[in-house]
C-alpha positions in Angstrom: 182.1 22.1 79.1 181.9 24.4 82.2 179.1 24.7 84.7 177.7 27.7 83.1 177.5 26.1 79.6 175.9 23.1 81.1 173.5 25.2 82.9 172.3 27.2 79.9 172.0 24.0 77.9 169.7 22.5 80.6 167.9 25.7 81.4 166.9 26.0 77.5 165.4 22.6 77.8 162.2 23.7 79.5 160.0 22.2 76.9 159.2 18.6 77.1 159.9 18.2 73.4 163.5 18.9 74.2 163.9 16.4 77.0 165.1 13.5 74.9 168.0 15.6 73.2 168.9 16.9 76.6 168.9 13.4 78.2 171.1 12.2 75.3 173.4 15.1 75.4 173.8 14.7 79.3 174.3 10.7 79.0 177.1 11.4 76.2 178.8 14.1 78.6 178.5 11.4 81.5 179.8 8.6 79.4 182.5 10.9 77.7 181.5 10.0 74.3 181.1 12.7 71.6 177.7 13.8 70.9 177.9 15.7 67.6 175.0 18.0 68.0 174.7 17.9 71.9 176.2 21.4 72.8 177.0 22.9 69.5 175.9 26.8 69.5 174.6 28.1 66.2 176.4 30.6 64.0 174.8 33.9 64.7 175.5 37.4 63.4 176.2 40.0 66.3 173.2 42.2 67.2 172.5 44.9 69.7 171.1 43.3 72.8 168.5 45.5 74.3 167.4 43.0 76.7 170.4 43.8 79.2 169.9 47.4 79.5 166.0 46.8 79.9 166.8 44.2 82.5 169.1 46.6 84.4 166.4 49.3 84.4 163.8 47.0 85.7 165.6 45.2 88.3 166.9 46.7 91.7 169.4 44.2 93.4 171.5 45.1 96.4 174.5 44.1 94.6 176.9 47.2 94.3 180.0 45.6 92.9 181.7 42.5 91.8 182.7 41.4 95.3 179.0 41.5 96.6 177.9 39.5 93.4 180.6 36.9 94.0 179.6 36.6 97.6 175.9 36.2 96.5 177.1 33.6 94.1 178.8 31.6 96.9 176.0 31.8 99.2 173.6 30.5 96.5 176.0 27.6 95.4 176.2 26.6 99.1 172.5 26.9 99.9 171.4 25.1 96.6 174.3 22.7 95.8 172.3 20.8 93.0 171.2 23.9 91.2 173.9 26.6 92.2 173.1 29.3 89.6 170.5 30.5 86.9 171.7 32.2 83.8 169.4 35.1 84.8 171.7 35.8 87.8 174.5 36.4 85.1 172.3 39.4 83.9 172.9 41.0 87.3 176.6 40.8 86.8 176.3 42.4 83.3 174.6 45.4 85.0 177.5 46.2 87.2 179.6 49.3 86.5 177.4 50.1 83.3 176.0 53.2 84.9 172.4 52.2 83.8 170.0 53.5 86.4 167.2 51.5 87.6 164.0 53.4 86.3 161.2 51.0 86.6 161.4 49.5 90.0 159.6 46.5 91.1 156.4 47.3 93.1 152.6 47.6 92.7 151.6 48.6 89.0 150.3 51.9 88.3 147.4 51.0 85.7 144.6 53.5 86.7 144.3 54.8 83.1 145.3 51.6 81.3 143.2 50.4 78.5 141.8 46.9 78.8 144.8 44.5 78.9 145.6 41.0 77.8 147.6 39.3 80.3 149.4 36.0 79.3 151.0 33.5 81.5 152.3 30.0 81.2 151.6 27.4 84.0 155.0 26.1 84.1 157.1 29.2 83.1 160.7 29.0 84.4 161.5 32.6 84.3 158.2 34.4 84.9 156.4 32.2 87.2 152.7 31.9 87.0 151.9 33.5 90.2 153.5 36.7 88.8 151.1 36.6 85.9 148.3 36.2 88.3 149.5 39.1 90.2 149.6 41.3 87.1 146.1 40.4 86.1 144.8 41.0 89.7 146.5 44.4 89.9 145.1 45.3 86.4 141.8 44.0 87.3 141.8 42.1 84.1 141.5 38.4 83.3 144.4 36.0 82.9 145.0 34.0 79.9 147.0 30.9 81.0 148.9 28.4 78.7 148.7 25.1 80.9 152.2 24.0 79.5 155.9 24.8 79.6 158.1 27.6 78.5 158.9 31.2 78.7 156.6 33.1 76.4 154.1 30.9 74.3 152.6 33.3 71.7 153.6 32.1 68.2 155.0 28.9 69.5 152.7 25.7 70.1 149.1 26.9 71.0 146.5 28.0 68.5 144.3 28.8 71.4 146.9 31.2 72.6 147.6 32.7 69.4 143.9 33.1 68.4 143.2 35.1 71.4 146.4 37.1 71.2 145.7 37.8 67.6 142.2 39.0 68.3 143.2 41.3 70.8 146.3 42.7 68.9 144.1 43.3 65.8 140.7 44.0 67.0 141.2 45.0 70.5 139.1 42.0 71.5 140.0 41.3 75.0 139.0 38.4 77.5 136.1 39.0 79.8 137.1 36.3 82.1 140.0 34.0 82.8 140.8 31.4 80.3 143.4 28.4 80.2 144.4 26.9 76.9 145.4 23.2 77.2 148.9 21.9 77.5 150.3 20.8 74.0 153.8 20.0 75.2 154.5 16.4 75.5 157.7 14.6 75.1 158.2 12.6 72.0 157.7 8.8 72.5 161.1 6.9 72.8 
């Protein structure tokens, strides 16, 4: 198991329900004992992966080539030796040399003529941190629907509270009039 495989496995365990499995897998790795399901990737059919081109269009990084990316990787590893890297940073590497132009730069949102929006954020989102959700809601002058738990994207996963509000918005354009927080339902299973 290399660093990137370990990082991706740990990174995916952002939900407390997955913590016992991650702990068992890490203990097996530490002890040198096989763990049959610890790091087994599922068999999947290849698909067109639209996320990377979208990522390349959305994010502007001052990393023009592989040498600059490698320098950045080394500086991050030196500054943060416990963490070193995030799988998201590999997306940046995937953009190098593709010719995909950044067309949707970071900056203030232009929402002057937008209909009422439903902005949803997760309090403990490791990828789209909650302050970003708050910023979008503030720029849109719209209320923020917050899930007080964990994970990246929450709709259709653990919270009927979130699902009911999103469903009402999508089917009836019933939007929130004020901020709302749905309770955390993420709890690690009892040992």
